[in-house]
C-alpha atoms as a printed R data frame, in Angstrom:
    type eleno elety resid chain resno       x       y       z
1   ATOM     1    CA   MET     A     1   9.165 -16.131   9.050
2   ATOM     2    CA   ARG     A     2   6.624 -17.847   6.801
3   ATOM     3    CA   ALA     A     3   6.513 -16.752   3.151
4   ATOM     4    CA   ILE     A     4   4.206 -13.693   3.003
5   ATOM     5    CA   LYS     A     5   3.261 -11.309   0.230
6   ATOM     6    CA   PRO     A     6   0.709  -8.632  -0.134
7   ATOM     7    CA   PHE     A     7  -2.849 -10.010  -0.498
8   ATOM     8    CA   LEU     A     8  -3.997  -7.050  -2.663
9   ATOM     9    CA   LYS     A     9  -2.824  -5.646  -6.013
10  ATOM    10    CA   TRP     A    10  -2.530  -1.915  -5.797
11  ATOM    11    CA   ALA     A    11  -1.971   0.875  -8.256
12  ATOM    12    CA   GLY     A    12   1.603   1.855  -7.717
13  ATOM    13    CA   GLY     A    13   2.348  -1.059  -5.564
14  ATOM    14    CA   LYS     A    14   5.955  -1.430  -4.562
15  ATOM    15    CA   ARG     A    15   6.794  -5.089  -5.040
16  ATOM    16    CA   GLN     A    16   8.762  -4.561  -8.179
17  ATOM    17    CA   LEU     A    17  10.563  -1.564  -6.627
18  ATOM    18    CA   LEU     A    18  11.606  -3.479  -3.438
19  ATOM    19    CA   PRO     A    19  15.295  -4.176  -4.530
20  ATOM    20    CA   GLU     A    20  15.687  -0.451  -4.662
21  ATOM    21    CA   ILE     A    21  13.688   0.446  -1.569
22  ATOM    22    CA   ARG     A    22  15.644  -2.273   0.528
23  ATOM    23    CA   ARG     A    23  18.890  -0.166   0.017
24  ATOM    24    CA   PHE     A    24  17.314   2.419   2.356
25  ATOM    25    CA   TYR     A    25  16.174   0.150   5.188
26  ATOM    26    CA   PRO     A    26  17.849   1.530   8.341
27  ATOM    27    CA   ARG     A    27  20.005  -0.740  10.234
28  ATOM    28    CA   GLN     A    28  18.274   0.129  13.371
29  ATOM    29    CA   LEU     A    29  14.844   1.434  14.270
30  ATOM    30    CA   GLU     A    30  12.598   2.129  17.116
31  ATOM    31    CA   ARG     A    31   9.257   2.019  15.316
32  ATOM    32    CA   TYR     A    32   7.879   1.707  11.882
33  ATOM    33    CA   TRP     A    33   5.219   3.843  10.207
34  ATOM    34    CA   GLU     A    34   3.552   3.429   6.884
35  ATOM    35    CA   PRO     A    35   0.993   6.279   6.463
36  ATOM    36    CA   PHE     A    36  -0.205   5.257   3.002
37  ATOM    37    CA   ALA     A    37  -0.621   1.518   3.700
38  ATOM    38    CA   GLY     A    38  -1.989   0.446   0.309
39  ATOM    39    CA   SER     A    39  -0.905  -3.092  -0.337
40  ATOM    40    CA   GLY     A    40   1.623  -3.004   2.482
41  ATOM    41    CA   ALA     A    41   4.399  -4.296   0.226
42  ATOM    42    CA   VAL     A    42   7.202  -2.730   2.281
43  ATOM    43    CA   PHE     A    43   5.679  -3.607   5.729
44  ATOM    44    CA   PHE     A    44   5.278  -7.204   4.705
45  ATOM    45    CA   ASP     A    45   8.841  -7.171   3.233
46  ATOM    46    CA   LEU     A    46  10.366  -5.836   6.491
47  ATOM    47    CA   LYS     A    47   8.389  -8.273   8.516
48  ATOM    48    CA   ALA     A    48   9.418 -11.168   6.411
49  ATOM    49    CA   ALA     A    49  13.041 -10.102   6.713
50  ATOM    50    CA   GLY     A    50  12.752  -9.951  10.446
51  ATOM    51    CA   LEU     A    51  13.659  -6.275  10.588
52  ATOM    52    CA   LEU     A    52  10.432  -5.483  12.691
53  ATOM    53    CA   GLU     A    53  10.937  -8.299  15.209
54  ATOM    54    CA   ARG     A    54   9.357  -6.797  18.643
55  ATOM    55    CA   LYS     A    55   9.179  -3.381  16.935
56  ATOM    56    CA   PRO     A    56   5.964  -1.508  16.991
57  ATOM    57    CA   ALA     A    57   4.504  -1.019  13.377
58  ATOM    58    CA   PHE     A    58   1.706   1.454  12.426
59  ATOM    59    CA   LEU     A    59  -0.268   0.995   9.212
60  ATOM    60    CA   ILE     A    60  -2.382   4.011   8.385
61  ATOM    61    CA   ASP     A    61  -4.541   4.724   5.400
62  ATOM    62    CA   ASN     A    62  -7.469   7.054   4.781
63  ATOM    63    CA   ASN     A    63  -9.305   4.632   2.599
64  ATOM    64    CA   ALA     A    64 -11.880   3.115   5.044
65  ATOM    65    CA   ASP     A    65 -12.641   0.105   2.746
66  ATOM    66    CA   LEU     A    66  -8.981  -0.833   2.681
67  ATOM    67    CA   VAL     A    67  -8.494  -0.487   6.480
68  ATOM    68    CA   GLY     A    68 -11.740  -2.430   7.140
69  ATOM    69    CA   CYS     A    69 -10.417  -5.190   4.819
70  ATOM    70    CA   TYR     A    70  -7.103  -5.465   6.838
71  ATOM    71    CA   GLN     A    71  -8.810  -5.500  10.131
72  ATOM    72    CA   THR     A    72 -11.363  -8.023   9.091
73  ATOM    73    CA   LEU     A    73  -8.693 -10.324   7.571
74  ATOM    74    CA   ARG     A    74  -6.816  -9.983  10.867
75  ATOM    75    CA   ASP     A    75  -9.825 -10.927  13.004
76  ATOM    76    CA   GLN     A    76 -11.972 -13.218  10.859
77  ATOM    77    CA   VAL     A    77  -9.626 -14.686   8.280
78  ATOM    78    CA   GLU     A    78 -11.509 -18.155   7.827
79  ATOM    79    CA   ASP     A    79 -14.824 -16.483   7.340
80  ATOM    80    CA   VAL     A    80 -13.271 -14.205   4.664
81  ATOM    81    CA   ILE     A    81 -11.661 -17.322   2.992
82  ATOM    82    CA   GLN     A    82 -15.019 -19.145   2.958
83  ATOM    83    CA   THR     A    83 -16.787 -16.261   1.425
84  ATOM    84    CA   LEU     A    84 -14.049 -15.759  -1.126
85  ATOM    85    CA   GLU     A    85 -14.268 -19.411  -2.050
86  ATOM    86    CA   THR     A    86 -17.992 -18.987  -2.863
87  ATOM    87    CA   LEU     A    87 -17.225 -15.979  -5.077
88  ATOM    88    CA   ARG     A    88 -14.460 -17.950  -6.805
89  ATOM    89    CA   ARG     A    89 -16.869 -20.761  -7.706
90  ATOM    90    CA   ARG     A    90 -19.461 -18.214  -8.961
91  ATOM    91    CA   HIS     A    91 -16.677 -16.558 -11.020
92  ATOM    92    CA   ASP     A    92 -15.493 -19.782 -12.652
93  ATOM    93    CA   ARG     A    93 -19.053 -20.319 -13.930
94  ATOM    94    CA   ASP     A    94 -19.816 -16.736 -15.150
95  ATOM    95    CA   ALA     A    95 -16.968 -14.270 -14.650
96  ATOM    96    CA   ARG     A    96 -18.615 -11.147 -16.119
97  ATOM    97    CA   GLN     A    97 -22.057 -11.593 -14.570
98  ATOM    98    CA   THR     A    98 -20.441 -12.409 -11.114
99  ATOM    99    CA   TYR     A    99 -18.073  -9.444 -11.373
100 ATOM   100    CA   TYR     A   100 -20.745  -6.682 -11.893
101 ATOM   101    CA   ASP     A   101 -23.150  -8.269  -9.536
102 ATOM   102    CA   VAL     A   102 -20.426  -8.125  -6.833
103 ATOM   103    CA   ARG     A   103 -19.495  -4.698  -7.660
104 ATOM   104    CA   ARG     A   104 -23.099  -3.542  -7.238
105 ATOM   105    CA   ARG     A   105 -23.490  -5.415  -4.019
106 ATOM   106    CA   PHE     A   106 -20.131  -3.930  -2.729
107 ATOM   107    CA   ASN     A   107 -21.229  -0.408  -3.491
108 ATOM   108    CA   ALA     A   108 -24.655  -0.959  -1.810
109 ATOM   109    CA   GLU     A   109 -23.191  -2.581   1.306
110 ATOM   110    CA   ARG     A   110 -20.440   0.015   1.812
111 ATOM   111    CA   MET     A   111 -23.000   2.739   1.603
112 ATOM   112    CA   ARG     A   112 -25.266   0.972   3.976
113 ATOM   113    CA   ARG     A   113 -22.442   0.492   6.371
114 ATOM   114    CA   LEU     A   114 -21.669   4.189   6.367
115 ATOM   115    CA   GLN     A   115 -25.221   5.078   7.102
116 ATOM   116    CA   ASP     A   116 -26.133   2.425   9.567
117 ATOM   117    CA   GLY     A   117 -22.868   1.410  11.284
118 ATOM   118    CA   ASP     A   118 -20.616  -1.695  11.185
119 ATOM   119    CA   THR     A   119 -21.712  -5.351  11.871
120 ATOM   120    CA   ALA     A   120 -19.578  -8.418  11.902
121 ATOM   121    CA   ALA     A   121 -21.561  -9.932   9.153
122 ATOM   122    CA   ASN     A   122 -21.127  -7.069   6.525
123 ATOM   123    CA   ARG     A   123 -17.469  -6.685   7.502
124 ATOM   124    CA   VAL     A   124 -16.732 -10.199   6.302
125 ATOM   125    CA   GLU     A   125 -18.835  -9.871   3.206
126 ATOM   126    CA   LEU     A   126 -17.266  -6.409   2.314
127 ATOM   127    CA   ALA     A   127 -13.629  -7.747   2.834
128 ATOM   128    CA   ALA     A   128 -14.145 -10.692   0.690
129 ATOM   129    CA   MET     A   129 -15.848  -8.679  -2.018
130 ATOM   130    CA   LEU     A   130 -13.113  -6.144  -2.035
131 ATOM   131    CA   ILE     A   131 -10.411  -8.836  -2.512
132 ATOM   132    CA   TYR     A   132 -12.385 -10.481  -5.192
133 ATOM   133    CA   LEU     A   133 -12.843  -7.151  -7.043
134 ATOM   134    CA   ASN     A   134  -9.212  -6.500  -6.546
135 ATOM   135    CA   ARG     A   135  -8.071  -9.829  -7.934
136 ATOM   136    CA   THR     A   136 -10.446  -9.756 -10.966
137 ATOM   137    CA   GLY     A   137 -10.871  -6.000 -11.777
138 ATOM   138    CA   PHE     A   138  -8.815  -3.970 -14.362
139 ATOM   139    CA   ASN     A   139  -5.143  -3.752 -13.285
140 ATOM   140    CA   GLY     A   140  -6.122  -4.282  -9.686
141 ATOM   141    CA   LEU     A   141  -7.298  -0.724  -9.396
142 ATOM   142    CA   PHE     A   142  -9.360   0.687  -6.427
143 ATOM   143    CA   ARG     A   143 -11.049   3.805  -8.028
144 ATOM   144    CA   LEU     A   144 -13.903   5.789  -6.823
145 ATOM   145    CA   ASN     A   145 -16.121   8.259  -8.867
146 ATOM   146    CA   ALA     A   146 -17.200  11.673  -7.549
147 ATOM   147    CA   ARG     A   147 -20.172   9.988  -5.718
148 ATOM   148    CA   GLY     A   148 -17.860   7.583  -3.961
149 ATOM   149    CA   SER     A   149 -18.798   4.526  -5.838
150 ATOM   150    CA   PHE     A   150 -16.286   1.850  -6.924
151 ATOM   151    CA   ASN     A   151 -16.408   1.933 -10.688
152 ATOM   152    CA   VAL     A   152 -13.525  -0.280 -11.861
153 ATOM   153    CA   PRO     A   153 -14.434  -2.428 -14.956
154 ATOM   154    CA   ILE     A   154 -13.736  -6.131 -15.002
155 ATOM   155    CA   GLY     A   155  -9.958  -7.211 -15.860
156 ATOM   156    CA   ARG     A   156  -9.035  -9.495 -18.771
157 ATOM   157    CA   TYR     A   157  -7.714 -12.508 -16.852
158 ATOM   158    CA   THR     A   158  -7.869 -16.157 -17.907
159 ATOM   159    CA   ASN     A   159  -7.642 -17.623 -14.550
160 ATOM   160    CA   PRO     A   160  -7.192 -15.069 -11.764
161 ATOM   161    CA   ARG     A   161  -6.237 -16.383  -8.449
162 ATOM   162    CA   VAL     A   162  -9.230 -15.108  -6.392
163 ATOM   163    CA   CYS     A   163  -8.498 -16.973  -3.000
164 ATOM   164    CA   ASP     A   164  -4.825 -17.600  -1.977
165 ATOM   165    CA   ALA     A   165  -5.866 -19.188   1.250
166 ATOM   166    CA   ASP     A   166  -2.394 -19.979   2.530
167 ATOM   167    CA   ASN     A   167  -1.175 -16.398   2.070
168 ATOM   168    CA   LEU     A   168  -4.311 -14.922   3.588
169 ATOM   169    CA   ARG     A   169  -3.743 -16.932   6.672
170 ATOM   170    CA   ASN     A   170  -0.081 -15.941   6.822
171 ATOM   171    CA   VAL     A   171  -1.088 -12.249   6.378
172 ATOM   172    CA   SER     A   172  -3.655 -12.617   9.117
173 ATOM   173    CA   ALA     A   173  -1.082 -14.079  11.484
174 ATOM   174    CA   VAL     A   174   1.306 -11.108  10.852
175 ATOM   175    CA   LEU     A   175  -1.538  -8.538  11.400
176 ATOM   176    CA   ARG     A   176  -2.631 -10.245  14.767
177 ATOM   177    CA   ASP     A   177   0.828  -9.519  16.161
178 ATOM   178    CA   ARG     A   178   0.280  -7.170  19.126
179 ATOM   179    CA   THR     A   179   3.088  -4.898  17.829
180 ATOM   180    CA   VAL     A   180   1.025  -4.163  14.672
181 ATOM   181    CA   SER     A   181  -1.642  -1.383  14.642
182 ATOM   182    CA   ILE     A   182  -4.043  -0.762  11.788
183 ATOM   183    CA   GLN     A   183  -5.777   2.672  11.730
184 ATOM   184    CA   CYS     A   184  -7.916   4.692   9.312
185 ATOM   185    CA   GLY     A   185  -6.715   8.184   9.100
186 ATOM   186    CA   SER     A   186  -4.735  10.884   7.488
187 ATOM   187    CA   TYR     A   187  -1.010  10.525   6.834
188 ATOM   188    CA   GLU     A   188  -0.677  13.627   8.807
189 ATOM   189    CA   LEU     A   189  -1.145  11.701  11.983
190 ATOM   190    CA   VAL     A   190   2.478  10.656  11.793
191 ATOM   191    CA   ALA     A   191   3.627  14.170  12.107
192 ATOM   192    CA   ASP     A   192   2.867  14.320  15.799
193 ATOM   193    CA   GLN     A   193   3.298  10.789  16.788
194 ATOM   194    CA   ALA     A   194   6.594   9.697  15.131
195 ATOM   195    CA   CYS     A   195   9.671  10.250  17.221
196 ATOM   196    CA   ALA     A   196  13.490  10.344  16.611
197 ATOM   197    CA   GLY     A   197  14.796   6.812  15.603
198 ATOM   198    CA   ASP     A   198  11.532   5.855  13.983
199 ATOM   199    CA   PHE     A   199  11.383   4.870  10.274
200 ATOM   200    CA   VAL     A   200   8.633   6.320   8.161
201 ATOM   201    CA   TYR     A   201   7.908   5.179   4.607
202 ATOM   202    CA   PHE     A   202   5.474   7.389   2.568
203 ATOM   203    CA   ASP     A   203   4.037   5.925  -0.664
204 ATOM   204    CA   PRO     A   204   1.445   8.600  -1.589
205 ATOM   205    CA   PRO     A   205  -0.737   8.733  -4.670
206 ATOM   206    CA   TYR     A   206   1.733   9.733  -7.404
207 ATOM   207    CA   ALA     A   207   1.769  13.168  -8.976
208 ATOM   208    CA   PRO     A   208   0.977  12.492 -12.743
209 ATOM   209    CA   THR     A   209   3.745  12.938 -15.237
210 ATOM   210    CA   SER     A   210   1.119  13.434 -18.039
211 ATOM   211    CA   ALA     A   211  -2.544  14.028 -18.409
212 ATOM   212    CA   THR     A   212  -2.920  10.404 -19.521
213 ATOM   213    CA   ALA     A   213  -1.094   9.084 -16.609
214 ATOM   214    CA   ASN     A   214  -3.310  10.929 -13.984
215 ATOM   215    CA   PHE     A   215  -4.751   8.571 -11.404
216 ATOM   216    CA   ARG     A   216  -5.403   9.822  -7.893
217 ATOM   217    CA   ALA     A   217  -8.923   8.490  -7.122
218 ATOM   218    CA   TYR     A   218  -8.132   6.025  -4.278
219 ATOM   219    CA   THR     A   219 -10.777   8.032  -2.339
220 ATOM   220    CA   ALA     A   220 -13.438  10.263  -3.539
221 ATOM   221    CA   GLU     A   221 -11.466  13.251  -2.532
222 ATOM   222    CA   GLY     A   222  -8.236  12.255  -4.571
223 ATOM   223    CA   PHE     A   223  -4.782  13.696  -3.868
224 ATOM   224    CA   SER     A   224  -4.027  17.036  -5.477
225 ATOM   225    CA   THR     A   225  -0.992  19.250  -5.810
226 ATOM   226    CA   ARG     A   226  -1.893  20.968  -2.619
227 ATOM   227    CA   ASP     A   227  -1.779  17.733  -0.824
228 ATOM   228    CA   GLN     A   228   1.709  16.976  -2.316
229 ATOM   229    CA   LYS     A   229   2.850  20.321  -0.823
230 ATOM   230    CA   ARG     A   230   1.318  19.516   2.562
231 ATOM   231    CA   LEU     A   231   2.993  16.035   2.529
232 ATOM   232    CA   GLN     A   232   6.398  17.698   1.751
233 ATOM   233    CA   ARG     A   233   6.057  19.761   4.912
234 ATOM   234    CA   VAL     A   234   5.416  16.659   6.882
235 ATOM   235    CA   VAL     A   235   8.353  14.828   5.415
236 ATOM   236    CA   ILE     A   236  10.731  17.710   6.097
237 ATOM   237    CA   GLY     A   237   9.385  18.095   9.682
238 ATOM   238    CA   LEU     A   238  10.014  14.385  10.428
239 ATOM   239    CA   ALA     A   239  13.564  14.445   8.960
240 ATOM   240    CA   ARG     A   240  14.386  17.509  11.057
241 ATOM   241    CA   LYS     A   241  12.880  15.671  14.079
242 ATOM   242    CA   GLY     A   242  15.486  12.843  13.551
243 ATOM   243    CA   CYS     A   243  13.153  10.258  11.955
244 ATOM   244    CA   ALA     A   244  14.468   8.102   9.120
245 ATOM   245    CA   VAL     A   245  12.214   8.926   6.189
246 ATOM   246    CA   LEU     A   246  11.613   7.402   2.725
247 ATOM   247    CA   LEU     A   247   9.283   8.653   0.250
248 ATOM   248    CA   SER     A   248   8.536   7.227  -3.225
249 ATOM   249    CA   ASN     A   249   6.829   9.259  -6.053
250 ATOM   250    CA   SER     A   250   6.891  10.020  -9.693
251 ATOM   251    CA   SER     A   251   9.394  12.172 -11.445
252 ATOM   252    CA   ALA     A   252   6.725  14.840 -12.252
253 ATOM   253    CA   ALA     A   253   8.149  18.412 -12.253
254 ATOM   254    CA   GLU     A   254   6.093  19.372  -9.189
255 ATOM   255    CA   ILE     A   255   7.876  16.531  -7.231
256 ATOM   256    CA   GLU     A   256  11.238  17.634  -8.356
257 ATOM   257    CA   ARG     A   257  10.407  21.067  -7.366
258 ATOM   258    CA   LEU     A   258   9.305  20.057  -3.789
259 ATOM   259    CA   TYR     A   259  12.380  17.906  -3.088
260 ATOM   260    CA   GLU     A   260  15.293  17.920  -5.663
261 ATOM   261    CA   HIS     A   261  15.244  21.656  -6.141
262 ATOM   262    CA   ASN     A   262  14.233  22.782  -2.725
263 ATOM   263    CA   THR     A   263  16.410  24.441  -0.232
264 ATOM   264    CA   GLU     A   264  14.419  23.470   2.808
265 ATOM   265    CA   ALA     A   265  14.399  19.846   1.752
266 ATOM   266    CA   SER     A   266  18.141  19.874   1.329
267 ATOM   267    CA   ARG     A   267  18.804  21.524   4.651
268 ATOM   268    CA   ALA     A   268  16.700  18.802   6.401
269 ATOM   269    CA   GLY     A   269  19.049  16.156   4.807
270 ATOM   270    CA   LEU     A   270  16.815  14.906   2.142
271 ATOM   271    CA   LYS     A   271  18.223  13.516  -1.065
272 ATOM   272    CA   VAL     A   272  16.559  12.470  -4.278
273 ATOM   273    CA   PHE     A   273  17.475   9.202  -6.148
274 ATOM   274    CA   ARG     A   274  16.158   8.262  -9.616
275 ATOM   275    CA   VAL     A   275  15.123   4.640 -10.143
276 ATOM   276    CA   LYS     A   276  13.453   2.769 -13.041
277 ATOM   277    CA   ALA     A   277  10.032   1.237 -12.619
278 ATOM   278    CA   ARG     A   278   7.447  -0.264 -14.985
279 ATOM   279    CA   ARG     A   279   4.025   1.249 -14.692
280 ATOM   280    CA   ALA     A   280   0.813   0.141 -16.244
281 ATOM   281    CA   ILE     A   281  -1.512   2.971 -15.372
282 ATOM   282    CA   ASN     A   282  -1.881   5.096 -18.432
283 ATOM   283    CA   SER     A   283  -4.931   5.547 -20.650
284 ATOM   284    CA   LYS     A   284  -2.502   5.119 -23.716
285 ATOM   285    CA   ALA     A   285  -1.094   1.628 -23.925
286 ATOM   286    CA   LYS     A   286   2.033   2.785 -25.810
287 ATOM   287    CA   SER     A   287   2.873   5.205 -22.930
288 ATOM   288    CA   ARG     A   288   3.071   2.343 -20.405
289 ATOM   289    CA   GLY     A   289   6.503   0.838 -19.649
290 ATOM   290    CA   PRO     A   290   9.640   1.747 -17.739
291 ATOM   291    CA   VAL     A   291   9.652   5.266 -16.249
292 ATOM   292    CA   ASP     A   292  11.794   7.257 -13.921
293 ATOM   293    CA   GLU     A   293  10.564   7.398 -10.303
294 ATOM   294    CA   LEU     A   294  11.923   9.210  -7.363
295 ATOM   295    CA   LEU     A   295  12.929   7.917  -3.964
296 ATOM   296    CA   VAL     A   296  13.551  10.762  -1.337
297 ATOM   297    CA   SER     A   297  15.361   9.931   1.803
298 ATOM   298    CA   ASN     A   298  17.610  11.223   4.555
299 ATOM   299    CA   LEU     A   299  19.040   7.724   4.725
300 ATOM   300    CA   GLU     A   300  22.202   6.417   3.154
301 ATOM   301    CA   ARG     A   301  21.614   4.453   0.215
302 ATOM   302    CA   ARG     A   302  23.677   1.146   0.540
303 ATOM   303    CA   ALA     A   303  24.950  -1.338  -2.070
304 ATOM   304    CA   GLY     A   304  22.443  -4.031  -1.478
305 ATOM   305    CA   TRP     A   305  21.509  -6.932   0.783
306 ATOM   306    CA   SER     A   306  22.208 -10.686   1.212
307 ATOM   307    CA   LYS     A   307  20.240 -13.609   2.810
308 ATOM   308    CA   THR     A   308  21.631 -15.269   5.849
309 ATOM   309    CA   SER     A   309  20.557 -18.176   8.003
310 ATOM   310    CA   ALA     A   310  18.821 -17.485  11.269
311 ATOM   311    CA   GLY     A   311  19.052 -20.851  13.212
312 ATOM   312    CA   GLY     A   312  15.699 -22.296  12.481
313 ATOM   313    CA   ARG     A   313  13.588 -19.137  12.583
314 ATOM   314    CA   GLY     A   314  13.534 -18.663   8.736
315 ATOM   315    CA   SER     A   315  15.649 -16.458   6.595
316 ATOM   316    CA   ARG     A   316  16.816 -13.026   7.825
317 ATOM   317    CA   THR     A   317  18.216 -10.113   5.757
318 ATOM   318    CA   THR     A   318  21.560  -8.652   6.273
319 ATOM   319    CA   ILE     A   319  22.022  -5.174   4.659
320 ATOM   320    CA   VAL     A   320  25.559  -4.779   3.344
């Protein structure tokens, strides 16, 4: 498998947590589901490791902008790269002016798409603008205000990598695999569709551990405490069904109550594991840094993994 990494930065992205998450990868699985796709870090990691070879994989997210970007990159990668290169050259000449001009056009185009329907032309432009804003905006956030407009300010980057053409092509090739499905919808879709033997990874918007750490505006609706409780019912239901489930979340008291101190979760075979992660989403800079996060799973946590050769087909991962 060619080297591949997420093409988007994403609030709460899992690249730094992959060494811990890998310890829960099942030795065997029928299908893979990621109902909060985000940057797709776990999906791309499983693909690169060869653990999804000839296995159906379903990427689901209720962020229509994100899903549209995935689908357009899959179908029209060279057009996206060409448009991104144009934006990169403009950014190099005048970063601030370019960023806020692109942000304004992005909001106008996405609203026009919602009103008038999709076309091939604006799909390419919207995908390129989203990637550009993601690579140059503050902390790589995707944040919408109450009116549904993207409102992230420009980030403080000296030389952001706006267009990684090689990785975009590699991502496109993976997404074009006929085993991969990309769908816009609620995480609740997986409740009825996943079956025993499937592996389901949930990475929802995290419950805030403090008022200054609160960030749930991936969509205009946000993700509330009530949503966390509904998600818990889905996770428990899938575990009872025989699915292999893994969920990551903050160590907020409400999440501890839902999983660590919950009789139904325990009876479904779910256990809670604490891991350290470094998070930068906090309005107070001094509050950013290593924090406890929770991994909830009905899978065995193993010691680790090792790389092995795979006879010319690239590296494969052996879980030990």
